[in-house]
C-alpha positions as CSV (number, residue, x, y, z in Angstrom):
1,M,48.2,96.2,179.4
2,L,50.4,98.4,176.9
3,Q,47.3,98.2,174.2
4,E,45.2,99.5,177.2
5,V,47.3,102.4,178.1
6,M,47.7,103.3,174.6
7,E,43.9,103.2,173.9
8,L,43.3,105.3,177.0
9,R,45.9,107.8,175.8
10,E,44.1,108.1,172.4
11,T,40.9,108.8,174.0
12,R,42.2,111.4,176.4
13,I,41.1,109.5,179.4
14,L,44.9,109.8,180.6
15,P,46.5,113.1,180.8
16,D,48.9,114.0,178.0
17,K,51.5,115.5,180.5
18,T,54.2,113.0,181.6
19,P,54.6,112.7,185.3
20,K,58.0,113.9,186.4
21,T,58.5,111.7,189.5
22,T,58.2,108.1,190.0
23,G,56.1,108.7,193.1
24,E,53.0,110.0,190.6
25,I,50.6,107.1,190.0
26,F,47.9,106.5,187.6
27,R,44.9,104.3,188.3
28,L,44.0,101.8,185.4
29,N,41.1,99.1,186.0
30,N,41.9,99.3,189.8
31,R,45.7,98.7,189.3
32,A,48.3,101.0,190.2
33,L,50.8,101.7,187.4
34,P,54.1,103.6,188.0
35,A,55.1,106.6,185.9
36,A,58.0,105.3,184.2
37,P,56.0,103.0,181.5
38,F,54.2,106.4,180.5
39,H,57.3,108.3,180.3
40,Y,58.5,105.6,177.9
41,F,55.4,105.2,175.9
42,C,55.1,108.9,175.3
43,G,58.6,109.0,173.5
44,S,60.0,111.5,176.2
45,K,63.7,111.4,177.3
46,N,64.2,108.6,179.8
47,E,65.1,110.3,183.0
48,Y,65.4,107.1,184.7
49,M,68.2,105.3,182.8
50,N,71.2,104.5,184.8
51,Q,73.6,107.5,184.2
52,V,76.7,105.8,185.4
53,F,76.1,102.9,182.9
54,V,75.6,105.5,180.4
55,Q,78.5,107.4,181.0
56,R,80.8,104.5,181.0
57,I,79.5,103.6,177.5
58,G,80.3,107.0,176.3
59,K,83.7,107.2,177.6
60,E,84.4,104.0,175.7
61,L,82.9,105.4,172.7
62,E,85.1,108.4,173.0
63,E,88.3,106.2,173.4
64,I,87.3,104.5,170.2
65,R,86.9,107.9,168.3
66,T,90.3,109.1,169.8
67,A,92.2,105.9,168.8
68,G,91.0,106.4,165.1
69,L,88.7,103.4,165.3
70,F,85.2,104.7,165.0
71,K,83.2,102.9,162.0
72,T,81.0,105.6,160.6
73,E,78.0,104.5,158.5
74,R,77.6,106.2,155.2
75,I,74.2,106.6,154.0
76,I,73.2,105.3,150.7
77,T,70.2,106.6,148.9
78,S,70.1,104.5,146.0
79,E,70.2,100.7,145.0
80,Q,73.0,98.5,145.6
81,G,75.1,98.3,142.3
82,P,78.3,99.3,140.9
83,E,77.5,102.9,141.3
84,I,75.5,104.2,144.2
85,V,74.5,107.6,145.5
86,V,76.3,108.5,148.7
87,N,75.6,112.2,150.3
88,G,73.9,113.1,147.0
89,K,77.0,112.1,144.9
90,T,77.1,109.2,142.6
91,V,80.4,107.2,143.3
92,L,81.8,103.8,142.7
93,N,80.9,101.0,144.8
94,F,83.9,98.7,145.5
95,C,83.2,97.4,148.9
96,A,79.9,95.3,148.7
97,N,79.4,91.6,148.5
98,N,77.7,91.9,145.5
99,Y,80.0,89.5,143.7
100,L,77.5,88.7,140.8
101,G,75.8,92.2,140.6
102,L,72.6,90.6,141.3
103,S,71.5,92.8,144.1
104,S,69.3,94.9,141.9
105,H,69.1,92.8,138.8
106,P,65.8,93.5,137.0
107,A,65.2,89.6,136.9
108,V,65.8,89.2,140.7
109,S,63.8,92.2,141.5
110,K,60.9,90.8,139.4
111,A,60.9,87.3,140.9
112,A,60.7,89.0,144.4
113,H,57.6,91.1,143.3
114,K,56.0,88.1,141.9
115,A,56.6,85.9,145.0
116,I,54.8,88.9,147.3
117,D,52.0,88.9,144.9
118,T,51.8,85.0,144.9
119,H,52.6,84.4,148.6
120,G,52.2,87.6,150.7
121,Y,55.0,89.7,152.4
122,G,56.0,87.8,155.6
123,M,54.8,84.5,157.3
124,S,54.5,85.7,160.9
125,S,55.7,82.1,162.0
126,V,58.5,79.8,162.5
127,R,58.8,76.7,160.0
128,F,57.2,73.8,162.2
129,I,54.0,75.8,163.2
130,C,52.7,77.4,160.1
131,G,55.6,79.0,158.4
132,T,56.7,76.8,155.5
133,Q,55.4,77.5,152.0
134,D,56.0,75.6,148.9
135,I,58.7,78.2,147.8
136,H,60.8,77.5,150.7
137,K,60.9,73.6,150.1
138,E,61.6,74.3,146.5
139,L,64.5,76.7,147.4
140,E,66.0,74.1,149.7
141,Q,66.1,71.4,147.0
142,K,67.5,74.0,144.6
143,I,70.3,75.1,146.8
144,A,70.9,71.2,147.5
145,R,71.0,70.4,143.5
146,F,73.1,73.4,143.0
147,L,75.8,72.3,145.8
148,G,75.8,68.8,145.3
149,T,74.2,67.7,148.6
150,E,71.1,65.7,149.8
151,D,69.2,68.5,151.3
152,T,69.1,71.9,152.8
153,I,67.9,73.8,155.6
154,L,67.0,77.6,155.4
155,Y,68.0,80.0,158.1
156,A,66.9,83.8,158.9
157,A,70.5,84.6,158.3
158,A,74.0,82.9,157.5
159,F,74.8,83.9,161.0
160,D,72.1,81.7,162.5
161,A,73.2,79.0,160.3
162,N,76.6,78.7,161.8
163,G,75.1,79.6,165.2
164,G,72.7,76.5,164.9
165,V,74.8,73.7,163.6
166,F,77.2,72.6,166.3
167,E,75.2,72.1,169.6
168,P,72.5,69.9,167.8
169,L,75.3,67.6,166.5
170,F,78.2,67.5,168.9
171,N,78.7,67.2,172.6
172,E,81.4,66.8,175.3
173,Q,82.3,63.5,173.6
174,D,83.3,65.3,170.4
175,A,85.9,67.8,169.2
176,I,85.5,70.9,166.9
177,I,88.8,71.9,165.1
178,S,88.5,75.4,163.7
179,D,90.6,77.6,161.5
180,A,92.1,80.5,163.6
181,L,90.7,82.9,161.1
182,N,86.9,81.5,160.6
183,H,83.9,83.8,160.5
184,A,82.9,85.3,163.9
185,S,79.5,83.4,163.6
186,I,81.5,80.1,163.4
187,I,83.3,81.3,166.6
188,D,80.0,82.1,168.4
189,G,78.3,78.8,167.2
190,V,81.2,77.0,168.6
191,R,80.8,78.6,172.0
192,L,77.2,77.5,172.0
193,C,78.4,73.7,172.0
194,K,79.7,71.7,174.7
195,A,82.2,69.8,172.3
196,Q,85.8,70.1,173.3
197,R,87.5,73.0,171.2
198,Y,90.9,72.9,169.0
199,R,92.1,75.9,166.7
200,Y,94.6,75.4,164.1
201,E,96.8,78.1,162.6
202,H,95.2,79.6,159.5
203,N,95.4,77.7,156.5
204,N,98.3,75.4,158.1
205,M,97.7,71.7,157.4
206,Q,100.5,70.5,159.6
207,D,99.1,72.1,162.5
208,L,95.8,70.7,161.5
209,E,97.1,67.3,161.4
210,T,98.6,67.9,165.1
211,K,95.3,68.7,166.3
212,L,93.7,66.0,164.6
213,K,96.2,63.6,166.5
214,E,95.5,65.5,169.8
215,S,91.8,64.9,169.6
216,A,92.2,61.2,168.5
217,A,90.2,59.7,171.7
218,C,87.1,62.0,170.7
219,R,83.8,60.2,169.4
220,N,83.5,62.5,166.5
221,R,85.8,65.3,165.2
222,I,84.7,68.1,162.7
223,I,87.2,70.3,160.7
224,V,85.5,73.5,160.1
225,T,86.9,76.4,157.9
226,D,85.8,79.0,155.7
227,G,85.7,78.2,152.2
228,S,87.0,81.8,151.4
229,F,88.3,84.1,154.1
230,S,86.6,87.3,154.2
231,M,89.4,89.5,155.0
232,D,92.6,88.1,153.0
233,G,90.7,86.5,150.1
234,T,92.5,83.3,151.0
235,I,90.9,80.0,149.6
236,A,91.0,77.1,151.9
237,Q,92.8,74.2,150.7
238,L,89.8,71.8,151.0
239,D,91.6,69.1,148.8
240,K,94.4,68.7,151.7
241,I,91.7,69.0,154.3
242,C,89.5,66.5,152.9
243,D,92.5,64.0,152.6
244,L,93.4,64.6,156.4
245,A,89.6,63.9,157.1
246,D,89.8,60.8,155.4
247,A,93.0,59.6,157.0
248,Y,91.8,60.4,160.7
249,D,88.1,59.7,160.2
250,A,86.9,63.1,160.5
251,I,83.8,65.1,159.3
252,V,84.3,68.6,157.0
253,M,82.4,71.7,157.3
254,I,82.8,74.8,155.1
255,D,81.3,78.3,155.3
256,E,80.6,79.2,151.8
257,C,79.5,82.9,152.4
258,H,82.1,84.3,150.4
259,S,82.2,81.5,147.7
260,S,78.9,80.2,146.5
261,G,77.6,81.5,143.0
262,F,81.1,82.3,141.8
263,L,84.1,79.9,142.8
264,G,84.7,77.0,140.8
265,K,84.1,76.7,137.0
266,T,80.3,76.7,137.4
267,G,80.1,78.7,140.6
268,R,79.4,76.2,142.9
269,G,82.0,76.9,145.4
270,T,85.3,76.4,147.1
271,H,84.6,72.6,146.8
272,E,84.3,72.8,143.1
273,Y,87.3,74.9,142.9
274,R,89.5,72.4,144.9
275,G,87.9,69.5,143.2
276,V,86.3,67.8,146.3
277,M,82.6,68.0,145.4
278,G,80.8,65.1,147.4
279,R,83.5,64.9,149.8
280,I,82.0,67.7,152.1
281,D,79.6,66.8,154.9
282,I,78.3,70.1,155.9
283,I,78.0,73.1,154.1
284,T,76.7,76.8,155.3
285,G,76.3,79.8,153.3
286,T,74.4,82.9,152.8
287,L,71.9,84.2,150.4
288,G,72.9,87.9,151.1
289,K,75.9,88.1,149.1
290,A,76.5,86.6,145.6
291,L,73.1,84.9,145.8
292,G,71.1,88.0,145.4
293,G,72.2,90.3,148.2
294,A,69.3,90.4,150.3
295,S,69.4,88.2,153.6
296,G,68.9,84.6,154.8
297,G,71.2,81.7,155.4
298,F,71.4,77.9,154.8
299,T,73.1,74.8,155.7
300,S,73.1,71.8,153.2
301,G,74.4,68.3,153.4
302,N,73.5,64.8,154.1
303,A,69.8,64.4,154.6
304,A,69.8,63.0,158.0
305,I,71.9,65.6,159.1
306,I,69.7,68.4,157.9
307,E,66.6,66.6,159.5
308,I,68.2,66.6,163.1
309,L,68.9,70.4,162.6
310,R,65.3,70.8,161.7
311,Q,64.2,69.0,165.1
312,R,66.6,70.6,167.3
313,S,68.5,73.7,166.0
314,R,67.3,76.5,167.9
315,P,67.8,79.5,165.5
316,Y,65.6,77.5,162.8
317,L,63.1,76.4,165.6
318,F,62.4,79.9,167.1
319,S,63.1,82.2,164.3
320,N,60.6,83.7,161.6
321,T,60.7,82.0,158.3
322,L,62.4,83.5,155.5
323,A,60.5,86.0,153.8
324,P,58.5,85.0,150.6
325,S,60.1,87.6,148.3
326,I,63.5,86.5,149.4
327,A,62.7,82.9,148.8
328,G,61.1,83.8,145.5
329,A,64.2,85.8,144.3
330,S,66.5,83.0,145.2
331,I,65.0,80.4,143.4
332,A,65.2,82.8,140.3
333,V,69.0,83.5,141.2
334,L,69.7,79.6,141.3
335,D,68.3,78.9,138.0
336,M,69.9,81.9,136.4
337,L,73.2,80.6,137.7
338,S,72.6,77.1,136.8
339,E,71.9,78.1,133.1
340,T,75.1,80.2,132.4
341,T,78.5,81.2,133.8
342,E,78.5,84.3,132.3
343,L,78.4,86.5,135.5
344,R,80.9,84.3,137.2
345,D,83.2,84.4,134.0
346,R,82.9,88.3,134.0
347,L,83.8,88.4,137.7
348,E,86.8,86.3,137.1
349,H,88.1,88.6,134.4
350,N,87.5,92.0,136.6
351,T,89.2,90.2,139.5
352,R,92.3,89.2,137.3
353,Y,92.5,92.6,135.6
354,F,92.3,94.6,138.8
355,R,94.8,92.6,140.9
356,E,97.3,92.8,137.8
357,K,97.1,96.7,137.5
358,M,97.3,97.5,141.5
359,T,100.2,95.3,141.6
360,A,102.0,96.9,138.8
361,A,101.2,100.3,140.3
362,G,103.1,99.3,143.5
363,F,100.5,98.4,146.4
364,D,100.9,95.7,148.6
365,I,98.3,93.0,147.9
366,K,97.7,89.7,149.3
367,P,98.2,87.3,146.4
368,G,95.5,84.9,145.2
369,D,92.6,84.9,142.8
370,H,89.5,85.9,145.0
371,P,87.4,89.1,144.1
372,I,88.4,90.1,147.7
373,V,91.6,92.1,147.0
374,P,93.0,93.3,150.5
375,I,95.2,96.5,149.8
376,M,97.5,96.4,152.7
377,L,98.2,99.5,154.4
378,Y,98.9,98.1,158.1
379,D,98.1,101.4,160.0
380,A,94.4,102.1,161.1
381,V,94.5,105.7,160.9
382,V,96.1,105.5,157.3
383,A,93.4,103.1,156.3
384,Q,90.6,105.2,157.5
385,N,92.2,108.5,155.7
386,F,92.8,106.7,152.7
387,A,89.5,105.5,152.6
388,A,88.0,109.3,153.1
389,A,90.2,110.5,150.3
390,L,89.1,107.8,148.0
391,L,85.3,108.6,148.6
392,E,86.3,112.6,147.5
393,E,87.8,110.8,144.3
394,G,84.4,109.1,143.8
395,V,85.2,105.5,145.0
396,Y,83.4,104.2,147.7
397,V,85.7,101.7,149.8
398,I,86.0,101.0,153.8
399,G,89.2,100.8,155.8
400,F,89.2,97.5,157.7
401,F,91.3,97.6,161.2
402,F,91.1,96.0,164.8
403,P,89.1,94.4,165.8
404,V,88.0,93.3,162.5
405,V,91.4,92.5,161.5
406,A,94.4,91.7,163.8
407,K,96.3,94.9,165.0
408,G,98.8,96.1,162.6
409,Q,96.9,94.5,159.8
410,A,94.7,97.7,158.6
411,R,93.8,97.4,154.9
412,I,91.2,98.8,152.4
413,R,89.5,95.4,151.3
414,V,88.5,95.9,147.5
415,Q,85.5,93.8,146.3
416,L,85.1,93.2,142.8
417,S,81.7,92.7,141.0
418,A,80.5,91.2,137.7
419,A,78.6,94.5,137.3
420,H,81.9,96.6,137.3
421,K,82.6,97.8,133.8
422,Q,86.0,98.5,132.3
423,E,86.0,102.3,133.1
424,H,85.0,101.5,136.6
425,L,88.1,99.7,137.0
426,D,90.4,102.1,135.5
427,K,88.9,104.9,137.5
428,A,89.4,103.1,140.8
429,I,92.8,102.1,139.8
430,A,93.7,105.8,139.0
431,A,92.0,106.9,142.0
432,F,94.2,104.4,144.2
433,T,97.2,105.3,142.7
434,K,96.7,109.2,143.2
435,V,95.8,108.8,146.9
436,G,98.4,106.3,147.4
437,K,101.2,109.1,146.2
438,E,99.5,111.6,148.1
439,L,99.5,109.8,151.6
440,K,103.1,108.5,150.7
441,V,101.8,105.0,150.8
442,L,103.3,104.8,147.1
443,S,106.5,106.2,146.2
444,S,105.9,109.3,143.7
């Protein structure tokens, strides 16, 4: 019906004037049409929206603003990189997940263009109907080889990978034991599953063992943890987790969104970093951070596990296939990372340098060696003001506060990249120090 209405509008059979009352009716093929759909199609202000509802939402937004918690999106008018253009000004970018600097790498862009030329722009379908190309299968195989698993399944996003992994595999007879600070996508995925739920204190192996004992009567138990935690930069103790899993006959799953491509000696991820490759049952991750920075997610593991996900995982079955350009570019990324560790080595150097210099300047930094570096400020308003002042100094960072992190744990999360040069690091450190003294975060 919409198409008929639009065609009639184009040929002027229907009047251009939008009816102003719901009592006005047009006739179309002898069917009565209320005025509201035309009102919507014409792009006019919707006078029929429930104003009580709109006013309630508006009040909630104002409360967020008043509390200093309103998140503003800054508009970037350049490609993603160590330097970006914001509001017509070139600034240093220290808050992207572009760990390896591949988001605008010439070789990655070239591979994306080539895939469009050979395989088109989009698939217009889900995988099991007519949405599977050779490059999708090739990418899945390359991810599996890179991670040391048997098979991989692609998703439109990593959020979908975590959202679609639990429900097909577990039910009321099973238990999911999750780290308290796991990704929101893991939390939402667990909610969709009917398995019994346990949560252990963040990175606390004693509490994890307690939960394993409490769930002993369950058919299967799966320990779920981020490989690297996105707010603190903490790297999970996978070696100890795997030992506990072996002792209590449990399964281990890790989310590698902030690990794949750069953690470990060859960048395979947290399981390489902790020396437990081959001991992880399920790995989820993203193509939207270190591995090119576009979009797309994956689940990798035992071939039987991946096959049941192909049969029953709803985000896979009912979402469009990953775009050919992303598949082609991601293949090029994995080839690049399999040939050399140059980028992850450079990232490791930048991370160590920045952490050492910022600590020496007097900032409160959560310890570790991950390129996520939390500069702890604790107060949400201070974090907002600090980030705004840094932007004036030419350094783009974002303040994080509740509900993204716990109340009283506001911080600026700095993210290092292999694309950052020495002068970028030094300028950022100087700007942080200047603003820190101005806002009395540092002593003068």
